C-alpha positions as CSV (number, residue, x, y, z in Angstrom):
1,M,45.8,-38.9,-48.7
2,S,43.2,-41.2,-47.0
3,A,41.8,-40.3,-43.6
4,Q,43.4,-41.9,-40.6
5,P,41.8,-42.6,-37.3
6,E,43.0,-40.7,-34.3
7,V,42.6,-41.9,-30.7
8,I,43.3,-39.4,-27.9
9,S,43.6,-41.3,-24.6
10,L,43.4,-39.4,-21.3
11,G,44.2,-40.6,-17.8
12,C,45.6,-44.0,-16.9
13,R,48.0,-46.4,-18.6
14,L,45.0,-48.8,-19.1
15,N,43.4,-46.2,-21.3
16,L,46.6,-45.8,-23.3
17,S,46.7,-49.6,-23.9
18,E,43.0,-49.7,-24.9
19,G,43.5,-46.7,-27.1
20,E,46.0,-48.5,-29.3
21,R,43.6,-51.4,-29.7
22,I,40.8,-49.0,-30.6
23,R,43.0,-47.4,-33.3
24,A,43.8,-50.9,-34.7
25,L,40.0,-51.6,-34.9
26,L,39.2,-48.4,-36.8
27,G,41.6,-49.0,-39.7
28,G,41.2,-46.2,-42.3
29,E,38.1,-44.6,-40.8
30,D,37.9,-40.8,-40.7
31,V,37.2,-40.7,-37.0
32,V,38.5,-39.1,-33.9
33,V,38.0,-41.0,-30.6
34,I,38.3,-39.3,-27.2
35,N,39.1,-42.1,-24.8
36,S,38.2,-40.2,-21.7
37,C,39.0,-40.1,-18.0
38,A,36.7,-39.2,-15.1
39,V,38.9,-39.8,-12.1
40,T,38.7,-36.2,-11.0
41,S,36.7,-33.1,-12.0
42,E,39.8,-31.8,-13.7
43,A,40.0,-35.0,-15.8
44,V,36.4,-34.4,-17.0
45,R,37.3,-30.8,-17.8
46,Q,40.3,-32.0,-19.8
47,T,38.0,-34.4,-21.6
48,R,35.8,-31.6,-22.7
49,Q,38.8,-29.5,-23.7
50,A,40.1,-32.4,-25.8
51,I,36.7,-32.8,-27.5
52,R,36.6,-29.1,-28.5
53,R,40.2,-29.1,-29.7
54,A,39.7,-32.3,-31.8
55,R,36.6,-30.8,-33.4
56,R,38.5,-27.7,-34.4
57,E,41.4,-29.7,-35.8
58,R,39.3,-32.4,-37.6
59,P,36.1,-30.6,-38.5
60,D,35.0,-33.2,-41.0
61,A,35.8,-36.3,-39.0
62,R,33.3,-38.3,-37.0
63,L,34.0,-37.6,-33.3
64,L,33.2,-40.3,-30.8
65,V,33.7,-40.4,-27.0
66,T,34.4,-43.5,-24.9
67,G,36.1,-44.1,-21.6
68,C,35.0,-43.5,-18.0
69,A,33.7,-40.0,-18.6
70,A,31.4,-41.4,-21.3
71,E,29.7,-43.4,-18.6
72,V,29.9,-41.1,-15.6
73,E,29.1,-37.9,-17.5
74,R,27.1,-39.5,-20.3
75,D,24.3,-36.9,-20.6
76,A,26.6,-33.9,-20.4
77,L,29.0,-35.2,-23.0
78,S,26.4,-36.4,-25.4
79,A,24.8,-32.9,-25.3
80,M,28.0,-31.3,-26.6
81,S,27.5,-30.1,-30.2
82,E,31.0,-31.3,-31.1
83,V,30.2,-35.0,-30.2
84,D,28.7,-37.3,-32.8
85,G,28.2,-40.2,-30.5
86,L,29.3,-42.1,-27.4
87,V,30.6,-45.7,-27.2
88,A,30.1,-47.6,-24.0
89,N,33.3,-48.1,-22.0
90,A,32.5,-51.9,-21.7
91,A,32.1,-52.2,-25.5
92,K,35.0,-50.1,-26.7
93,L,37.2,-53.1,-27.6
94,D,34.4,-54.7,-29.7
95,A,34.7,-53.8,-33.4
96,R,30.9,-53.9,-33.7
97,A,30.6,-50.9,-31.3
98,W,32.4,-48.7,-33.8
99,N,30.4,-49.7,-36.8
100,V,33.5,-50.0,-38.9
101,A,33.0,-50.8,-42.6
102,E,35.3,-53.8,-42.6
103,P,37.8,-55.6,-40.4
104,A,40.8,-53.4,-39.9
105,D,44.4,-54.5,-40.3
106,P,46.6,-54.3,-37.2
107,A,48.0,-50.8,-36.7
108,P,51.6,-50.3,-35.9
109,R,52.5,-49.8,-32.2
110,Q,52.9,-46.2,-31.3
111,H,55.1,-46.7,-28.2
112,T,58.4,-48.4,-27.5
113,R,56.7,-50.3,-24.6
114,A,53.8,-52.6,-25.1
115,F,51.0,-51.8,-22.7
116,I,48.9,-54.9,-22.0
117,A,45.6,-54.4,-20.3
118,V,45.1,-57.6,-18.1
119,Q,42.3,-56.4,-15.9
120,T,39.6,-53.7,-15.8
121,G,36.9,-52.6,-13.4
122,C,37.0,-52.5,-9.6
123,D,35.1,-54.2,-6.8
124,H,36.2,-51.8,-4.1
125,A,34.2,-48.8,-2.8
126,C,36.7,-46.0,-2.0
127,T,34.6,-43.1,-1.0
128,F,36.2,-40.6,-3.4
129,C,36.1,-42.7,-6.5
130,V,33.7,-43.0,-9.5
131,I,35.8,-45.5,-11.5
132,P,33.6,-48.5,-10.5
133,Q,30.7,-46.5,-12.1
134,G,32.8,-46.0,-15.3
135,R,34.4,-49.4,-15.5
136,G,32.1,-51.8,-13.7
137,P,33.1,-54.8,-11.6
138,S,36.6,-56.3,-11.8
139,R,37.2,-58.6,-14.8
140,S,40.5,-60.4,-15.5
141,L,42.0,-61.5,-18.8
142,P,42.9,-65.2,-18.7
143,V,46.6,-66.1,-18.8
144,A,46.4,-67.5,-22.3
145,Q,44.9,-64.3,-23.6
146,V,47.5,-62.2,-21.9
147,L,50.3,-64.3,-23.4
148,A,48.6,-64.0,-26.8
149,E,48.5,-60.2,-26.5
150,I,52.1,-60.0,-25.6
151,A,53.1,-62.2,-28.6
152,R,51.0,-60.0,-30.8
153,C,52.7,-56.8,-29.6
154,P,56.5,-57.6,-29.5
155,A,58.5,-55.0,-27.6
156,P,61.6,-54.9,-25.4
157,E,59.4,-53.8,-22.5
158,V,56.0,-55.0,-21.5
159,V,53.8,-53.1,-19.1
160,L,51.0,-54.9,-17.4
161,T,48.1,-52.5,-16.6
162,G,44.7,-52.5,-15.0
163,V,42.3,-50.4,-13.1
164,D,43.0,-52.5,-10.0
165,L,45.9,-54.6,-11.3
166,T,46.6,-56.5,-8.1
167,S,43.0,-57.8,-8.0
168,W,43.8,-59.7,-11.2
169,G,42.7,-63.4,-11.2
170,H,40.1,-63.5,-8.4
171,D,37.3,-64.0,-11.0
172,L,39.2,-66.7,-12.9
173,P,39.0,-70.5,-12.3
174,G,41.2,-71.4,-9.3
175,A,41.5,-67.7,-8.3
176,P,45.2,-67.2,-9.4
177,R,47.1,-64.1,-8.1
178,L,49.0,-61.5,-10.0
179,G,52.3,-63.2,-9.0
180,D,51.1,-66.2,-11.0
181,L,50.5,-64.1,-14.0
182,V,53.9,-62.4,-13.8
183,A,55.6,-65.7,-13.4
184,A,53.7,-67.1,-16.4
185,V,54.8,-64.2,-18.6
186,L,58.4,-64.5,-17.6
187,R,58.3,-68.3,-18.4
188,A,56.6,-67.9,-21.7
189,F,58.9,-65.1,-22.9
190,P,62.4,-66.0,-21.7
191,D,64.0,-63.4,-24.0
192,L,61.8,-60.5,-22.8
193,P,64.3,-58.1,-21.2
194,R,61.9,-55.9,-19.2
195,L,58.6,-56.4,-17.5
196,R,57.0,-53.5,-15.7
197,L,53.8,-53.2,-13.6
198,S,51.5,-50.3,-13.3
199,S,50.0,-49.1,-10.0
200,L,49.7,-51.7,-7.3
201,D,47.6,-51.9,-4.1
202,G,50.0,-52.9,-1.4
203,V,47.5,-55.0,0.6
204,E,46.9,-57.2,-2.5
205,I,50.6,-58.0,-3.2
206,D,50.7,-61.8,-2.9
207,P,53.9,-63.6,-1.7
208,L,55.0,-64.7,-5.1
209,L,54.5,-61.2,-6.6
210,F,56.5,-59.7,-3.7
211,D,59.4,-62.2,-4.4
212,L,59.4,-61.3,-8.1
213,L,59.4,-57.6,-7.4
214,A,62.2,-58.0,-4.9
215,C,64.5,-60.5,-6.6
216,E,63.7,-61.0,-10.4
217,P,66.0,-58.8,-12.5
218,R,63.7,-58.8,-15.5
219,V,60.9,-57.3,-13.3
220,M,61.8,-53.6,-13.3
221,P,62.9,-52.0,-9.9
222,H,60.0,-49.5,-10.1
223,V,57.0,-50.0,-7.8
224,H,54.1,-47.5,-7.9
225,L,51.7,-47.9,-5.0
226,S,48.1,-46.7,-4.7
227,L,48.5,-45.1,-1.2
228,Q,46.2,-42.0,-1.4
229,H,47.1,-40.7,2.1
230,G,49.5,-40.9,5.0
231,H,47.2,-40.6,7.9
232,D,45.1,-43.5,9.3
233,L,41.9,-41.6,10.0
234,I,41.8,-40.2,6.4
235,L,42.6,-43.6,5.0
236,K,39.6,-45.0,7.0
237,R,37.4,-42.3,5.7
238,M,38.5,-43.0,2.2
239,K,37.6,-46.7,2.9
240,R,41.1,-47.8,2.0
241,R,42.2,-51.2,3.3
242,H,45.7,-50.4,4.5
243,S,47.2,-48.4,7.3
244,R,50.3,-46.2,7.2
245,A,52.1,-48.9,9.2
246,D,51.2,-51.5,6.5
247,V,52.8,-49.4,3.8
248,V,55.9,-48.6,5.8
249,D,56.4,-52.3,6.6
250,L,55.9,-53.3,2.9
251,V,58.4,-50.7,1.6
252,G,60.9,-51.6,4.3
253,R,60.8,-55.3,3.4
254,L,61.1,-54.5,-0.3
255,Q,64.0,-52.1,0.1
256,A,65.9,-54.6,2.3
257,L,65.9,-57.1,-0.6
258,R,66.2,-54.6,-3.5
259,P,67.8,-51.5,-2.2
260,D,67.8,-49.7,-5.6
261,V,64.0,-50.0,-6.1
262,A,62.4,-46.7,-7.2
263,L,59.1,-46.0,-5.4
264,G,56.1,-44.0,-6.6
265,A,52.7,-43.3,-5.2
266,D,49.3,-41.6,-5.7
267,L,48.5,-39.1,-2.9
268,I,45.3,-37.0,-2.6
269,A,45.5,-33.5,-1.1
270,G,42.6,-31.9,0.8
271,F,40.3,-34.9,1.2
272,P,37.2,-33.9,3.1
273,T,37.8,-33.4,6.9
274,E,41.6,-33.3,6.3
275,S,43.2,-31.1,9.0
276,E,46.7,-29.6,9.1
277,E,47.8,-32.5,11.2
278,H,46.5,-35.0,8.6
279,H,48.2,-33.0,5.9
280,A,51.5,-33.0,7.8
281,A,51.3,-36.9,8.0
282,N,50.6,-37.0,4.3
283,L,53.6,-34.7,3.6
284,S,55.9,-36.7,5.9
285,L,55.2,-40.0,4.1
286,I,57.0,-38.6,0.9
287,E,60.3,-38.2,2.7
288,Q,59.9,-41.3,4.9
289,L,59.3,-43.6,1.9
290,Q,61.5,-41.6,-0.5
291,L,58.7,-41.4,-3.1
292,A,60.5,-40.4,-6.3
293,H,57.6,-40.8,-8.7
294,L,54.7,-38.9,-7.1
295,H,51.3,-38.3,-8.5
296,V,49.4,-35.7,-6.5
297,F,45.7,-35.3,-6.9
298,P,44.0,-32.2,-5.4
299,Y,40.7,-33.6,-4.1
300,S,37.6,-32.5,-6.0
301,P,34.1,-33.9,-5.1
302,R,32.6,-36.3,-7.6
303,P,28.8,-36.4,-7.6
304,G,27.3,-39.7,-6.3
305,T,30.3,-40.6,-4.1
306,P,30.2,-40.7,-0.3
307,A,33.1,-38.3,0.1
308,A,31.1,-35.6,-1.8
309,R,28.7,-35.5,1.1
310,M,31.5,-35.1,3.8
311,P,32.6,-31.7,5.1
312,Q,34.8,-30.2,2.4
313,V,38.1,-28.5,2.7
314,D,38.4,-24.9,1.3
315,P,39.6,-25.3,-2.4
316,V,42.3,-22.6,-1.7
317,V,43.6,-24.8,1.1
318,V,43.4,-27.9,-1.1
319,R,45.5,-26.2,-3.8
320,R,48.1,-25.1,-1.3
321,R,48.4,-28.5,0.3
322,A,48.7,-30.1,-3.2
323,A,51.5,-27.7,-4.0
324,E,53.3,-28.5,-0.8
325,L,53.1,-32.3,-1.6
326,R,54.5,-31.6,-5.1
327,T,57.3,-29.5,-3.7
328,A,58.3,-32.3,-1.3
329,G,58.0,-34.8,-4.1
330,A,60.2,-32.7,-6.4
331,R,62.9,-32.5,-3.6
332,V,63.0,-36.2,-3.1
333,R,63.0,-36.8,-6.9
334,Q,65.9,-34.5,-7.4
335,G,68.0,-36.3,-4.8
336,W,67.1,-39.7,-6.2
337,M,67.9,-38.6,-9.8
338,T,71.3,-37.3,-8.6
339,S,72.0,-40.6,-7.0
340,L,71.8,-42.2,-10.4
341,V,74.6,-40.0,-11.9
342,G,77.7,-42.1,-12.7
343,R,75.8,-45.4,-12.7
344,P,75.6,-47.5,-15.8
345,L,71.9,-47.6,-16.9
346,D,70.2,-49.6,-19.6
347,V,67.9,-47.2,-21.3
348,L,65.0,-48.0,-23.6
349,T,65.0,-45.3,-26.2
350,E,62.1,-43.2,-27.3
351,S,61.9,-41.0,-30.5
352,D,62.9,-37.7,-28.9
353,G,66.5,-38.5,-28.0
354,T,65.7,-39.8,-24.5
355,G,64.5,-43.0,-22.9
356,Y,63.7,-44.7,-19.6
357,C,66.1,-46.6,-17.4
358,P,64.8,-49.6,-15.4
359,H,63.9,-47.3,-12.4
360,F,61.8,-45.1,-14.8
361,A,64.1,-42.1,-14.8
362,R,64.3,-40.2,-18.0
363,V,67.8,-40.3,-19.6
364,A,69.3,-38.6,-22.6
365,V,70.7,-41.1,-25.2
366,P,73.4,-40.6,-27.9
367,T,72.2,-38.8,-31.0
368,G,71.0,-41.2,-33.7
369,T,70.2,-44.0,-31.4
370,P,67.3,-45.9,-33.0
371,R,63.9,-45.8,-31.3
372,G,62.9,-48.8,-29.3
373,T,66.4,-50.1,-28.6
374,L,68.2,-50.8,-25.3
375,V,71.4,-48.8,-24.9
376,R,73.9,-48.5,-21.9
377,V,74.3,-45.0,-20.7
378,V,76.4,-43.6,-17.8
379,P,75.0,-40.1,-17.0
380,S,77.4,-37.4,-15.8
381,E,74.8,-35.0,-14.6
382,C,71.1,-34.4,-13.8
383,K,69.8,-31.2,-15.4
384,E,66.2,-30.1,-15.5
385,G,64.9,-33.5,-14.6
386,L,66.9,-35.3,-17.2
387,L,69.9,-37.5,-16.7
388,Q,72.6,-36.8,-19.3
């Protein structure tokens, strides 16, 4: 049996999208690629762990590392005995960077959803973040290229992804906004049933994008916001561009027009200088906004960032606060999942007997349902986080 390339993508949906394209470039190469993440110290630890595991499982394969950690932690990763080489993050979608023997045939899609990377990099300077170091400045894929990518990867659901997705377009002629891109996709693919967006920065949601999120049935009722915190002082110290009131207003307007919208958010626990009062504000935001899809990140200092030089919170306290945020999120999620019981849901099936409804809840599907199809399910109960 000929060797097959393996791409292990860690972190964000953008990495997942890029990982599939890397796998297609590599064709029949006997190589393992760790497409790494560096958003937290834990993410870097997981990258190292994935490298060691991959070397144990594929001892004879060439092992290469790319992604954000390959930039931010270049010296440390290149010194690992398991690693044969690093590929620059900015070059990882260029076949020449992989030194492949010949052009590869397109690889079959590994997911029922097509993840389309339309933007990478970031021009902002959040004090906790190293991603601009790993990804560079914001760059947008032109509309024509986005449409070509979607046509190349037909799927019942398309997910538009990016490091800072809502900044898409500012570097293109005429400075279009993300709403323009979403509208163009919907026009170009009138038979596309489902379009989903990855994490959005609320202050960058343009009027057209808001209207599409609120009123367009083919845009999924699932909005994940890059919030990071619920207290204005901490948001200021993070160098975020929104206030708590901005977020509450945005969500209120969205819920008024689309009451069934499912909300998610990223929240950081234990940011430097965070007091119990600040933490309480963070905690209360989960219930106030009914955040059903919560990603909690215990703060860990990243060398070279301004936040790493601020007064740090005791790591034990950070872990405790993160656990409290997760507990609150689980309580909101359970109530939200229960509210979907008895409702007809159109579910996009995966290969494990489950799938995702438009609101991104996991739902059990009838045995034998083919992978990658849309099926109507009316769940009768919610058990262990699964509608069935």
